[in-house]
C-alpha positions in Angstrom: -18.3 -4.8 -49.9 -20.2 -6.5 -52.7 -18.7 -9.8 -53.9 -19.9 -11.4 -57.2 -18.7 -14.6 -58.8 -19.7 -15.0 -62.5 -18.7 -17.6 -65.2 -18.2 -14.9 -67.9 -17.5 -11.2 -68.3 -20.6 -9.0 -68.0 -21.9 -5.8 -66.4 -24.0 -5.5 -63.2 -25.8 -2.7 -61.5 -25.9 -2.4 -57.7 -28.7 -0.3 -56.2 -28.9 0.6 -52.5 -32.5 1.5 -51.5 -33.8 3.0 -48.3 -36.9 1.7 -46.4 -39.2 3.7 -48.6 -37.8 2.1 -51.8 -35.9 5.3 -52.8 -32.6 4.6 -54.6 -29.9 6.3 -52.5 -26.8 4.9 -54.3 -26.2 3.2 -57.6 -22.9 1.5 -58.7 -22.1 0.1 -62.1 -19.7 -2.9 -62.1 -17.7 -4.4 -65.0 -17.4 -8.0 -64.1 -14.7 -10.4 -65.2 -15.1 -14.1 -65.3 -14.5 -15.4 -61.7 -14.6 -13.4 -58.4 -15.3 -9.7 -58.4 -15.4 -7.3 -55.4 -16.2 -3.7 -55.0 -16.5 -1.5 -51.9 -19.5 0.9 -51.7 -19.2 3.9 -49.4 -22.3 4.1 -47.1 -20.8 6.7 -44.7 -23.2 9.4 -45.8 -26.3 7.3 -45.2 -28.1 7.4 -42.0 -28.3 4.3 -39.8 -31.1 1.9 -40.6 -32.3 -0.9 -42.9 -31.4 -0.8 -46.6 -32.1 -3.2 -49.6 -29.2 -4.1 -51.9 -30.4 -5.1 -55.4 -27.9 -6.5 -57.9 -29.0 -6.9 -61.5 -26.9 -8.2 -64.4 -27.2 -7.9 -68.2 -29.1 -11.2 -68.4 -31.8 -9.9 -66.1 -30.7 -12.0 -63.1 -31.6 -10.2 -59.9 -30.5 -10.7 -56.3 -31.8 -8.6 -53.4 -30.7 -8.7 -49.8 -31.5 -6.6 -46.8 -28.6 -5.0 -44.8 -28.5 -2.9 -41.6 -26.2 0.1 -41.3 -25.1 0.9 -37.7 
């Protein structure tokens, strides 16, 4: 689940990348002012480490490492 809080409506792109940097999943989000949440299905991905990168229209970028077990 990806949770994003934003002060105004915008769009964001969530990319899931494997350990080699290859994008394995991309999700577009339409954000409303306040809290936003979306579930991303990772069932088809193999267990391991992944990077989650979230970028919005203003160029803000947040990246976090996750582990799928």
